[in-house]
N, C-alpha and C positions, 0 to 999 in steps of 0.2 A: 505493500499500501504507498502511496506516495506519501509526503510531510508537507505540508503545507508550509509556508514561508521559506525564508535563504536557508541554501545549508552550508557546513563547513566540514572541515576536516579536522581530526586529530591522529596527529603526525608524530610518526616515529622514519629516521631516517640514519644510513648506516655505508662509509666507504671505507675499504682496504686495500692497500695497494697490492696485496694477496702476496703468496710466497714466495711467487717466481721472479716477479717482475720489480726493476729498479727503481720505478717512476707510473707513479699513477696516473692515468691518462683519461680517466671518468671524473666527469662534473653531474654535481645534485643540486635542485634547490629542491625543498619544505617548506609550506606553507602552509596557510588555514585555506587558501584556497586557488593551490597550484604543487600538482609535484610533477619534476621533472629531470629526467638521468638525459646524459650527453657522454659517448663513449667516444674516446680520438681512435679514428680507424688506425690498427695494427700495421705495423713497416710503413707506414708517410710518417712524414716528419711532422715534429709539434704536436702530437694528437694533441698534449694536453692544452696548448695552448686554445685550439679548434673547438674541443668540446667545454672550456670554459667562457669565451669568449660567446656560445653560440646559450650555452644557459643563463650566463648573465644578462644578453639582452631580452631573453623568455622574461625571467622573472623579474627586470626593468618596467618591463614593456605587456605586462599580465598582473602582476604583484598587486596590484595596484587600480584605484580607479573604478570607472564602471564595468559594470557585468559584460564580456566581450563575447558576441558573439562569433561563425564561423573565420568573418571576413579579417576580422580585425585580429584575431589569431592565426590567418594565414599572412597578413601584411606583418606581422612579427615574427616570425621563423623568416620571411624574407630579408628582414631587418638583421636579422641576427646570422643567416647568409650573408648580406652584405657587410656585414663584418667582418667576415672571415676576407674577402673581396678587396678589402682596406688593406687588412693585414701583409696580406699577399702583395698589395703594388708595393705599399711601405716597407716591404723585406722580400724579393724576390727568390731567398733560399727556404722561404717558408710554401713554397708551390708545392701544392702536393698534397698538403693537408684538410683531413677531414673530418667528418663527424655525423653518429649517428643523435638520433633526436628524438625523445619520447615521453609524454606528461600527459598528465590529467590536469585541465580547467575547470575549474566551479563558478559556474555564471546561473548565479539565483537560485533555481531549482535541478538547471540542465547542469551536464557535464559535457566538455567535450574530449577527442582523445586527438594527442600531435603524435605523428609516427611518421619518422623515414629514417632507413636502415632494419636492425637487427635488433636493437632494444625492446623488452619488451612491456603489458599491460596486462593485467590480471586483474578480472572484478570476484569477492569469494562474496557469494548469492545463496542465501537459504540452504546453505552444507555445498553448495557444486563451486567449481573454482575453475573458473573461464576463460581461455587467453582470449581477449579481444582485437591482438592486433595480427597481422602477418608480415613476418620476416621477411624483406625484402635484400633475399642472397639470392646465390646459386645452388643454394641444395635445395631451399623452398621452391625453386620453381622446376627442377627437376623431380621433388616429391609430387608438386602441383599436375606436371606432365606425367607425370606415377612412372616414372624410369627411376626413382627412386626411394626405397623403403625408410619410414621416418626411422627403423630402429638401426639404420647405417648410418647416421648420418655421422654419430660421435667421427667414425672412422674414416669418413671421406677426404680426399689429399685437399677437395675446394671448401670444406665446410666453414671456412672464415673469409669467404668472399663475396663482398657486399653491389648489388645490382645498381642502391642507391643509396647516398648520403651527402652530406650540405661538404661541397670544395670550395665554397665561392662563386663557382659557377654558375649563367645565367637563367640554366635551365632544371638548377637542379630543385626548385619550390613545385618545378611540376610534377615531381615524382611524393611529393606533400601528401600526407591522407590528415582529413580533417572530418570527422566523425563525431557527430552527438550522441552522447550516451544518457539516458536515462539514470540518475540517482536517487537511492532509495535509503533510511533509517534503517543502519545495521550492515550495509553494504561495507564493505572492505576491500581496499584497493593494494595492489603492489604493483608499484612500476620497478623496473630491473635491469642493469646491465647483461651482454651474454656470459660477462663471466662470472655470475651466479645462475641464470637460467641455464647455460649448455651442460653446466655440473650437478645440478640438484634436479631427480626425477617428479616427477606433478606430482607427484602422491606425496611427496615427501616439501614441498610449496601448501601443498593442502592441509597437508597435518596442521603445520606451523601456523596457517592463515586461521585454523578452526579453533586449536587449541589453547592458545595464547589471550591471555583475555587484553594487555596491552599492546598499542603500534610500535613504537620504540621495541617494545620486548621482540618481537615478531623479526622485526630486522634486526635486531642485534642476533638474536638465535640463528636466522637464516645465512646470514654471513657466516659465522662461525662454523656452521655446520660445512658449508661450502670450502669456510680456506683451505683444508687439506687435501680437496679435493679440485681447486681451479689453478688453472695456469696464465690467470688473468686477473686483472683489477677485477673489485668483485663491486658492486652499489646496487644498494635495496632502500626503495624508499616505502614508506606501508602510507595510509589515510582511510583512518575510520568518519564515515559519513555519518554528520550528526547535526543539530539544528542550531540553527544562529546565525547572525552577518558575521563574512568572515574579516579579520581585521589585517591580512596581507603579509602583517610579519613573520617572516621566518628566517634558514641559516641555509647557507650554501657546503654544500661537502664535497672533499674531493677535491682537485683542481679546480674549480671555479674559490674552494675556501684561502685565501692569501695563506694562511698558517698552517694548513692541511700537510702534509706527508701520509702516513699511516693514519689514518685517522677515524674516530669513530665518533659522529657529536649527535646529541641528543638538541630536537627543534622545541 
């Protein structure tokens, strides 16, 4: 049943460099109206800068002010991409940097998903965990065309190849998906980078989302469970839907947090 009046999120956030990386290229931002993660594309230059620029623009553009619609949200994603364009123009050695971007924006009683790349957004509702984004990756394309069994993804040599990301190219926003979603009291949302979702099975994610009471505890627990397994940076933001007018107050994590290295931050 939908709840009357404005809705907001109770948020937990956790980002960790992981056991096998020297730099955290993940960025995130969590507030009572916005969850967003970005994952600097591995193998490219300055992934941590790309993810930080994107997340900071989305937080600045959507974290305050009026409840945005899909057009306003896409405009802010375009601005985030333009920040990459500008940075590359100022320093040509940054050419090739890129990032994923996935988020949930609360707008009144409705939500919007932002998605490009292979970070993910999940919704826990009525005992079921649903993945609400589609990876824009080579292996997902093979799965969609019936050429790859999902069980074989982890062993596929091109499992990390993205089809789309933000890289400062004018055409990047063509691949961005802005999707309206309904929000209900009791919903729990997870927005995470593939350093988490590629290593923890769906049922492990579902158990944490169901069994733990506090959003911060969920985020911390998922990262802790993933840490020994992951070969990547690990970032998770969790938001519980509740009633109230969002304040817009939030916190950056990962590369977007100037004081972060390997960091676990409470929002």
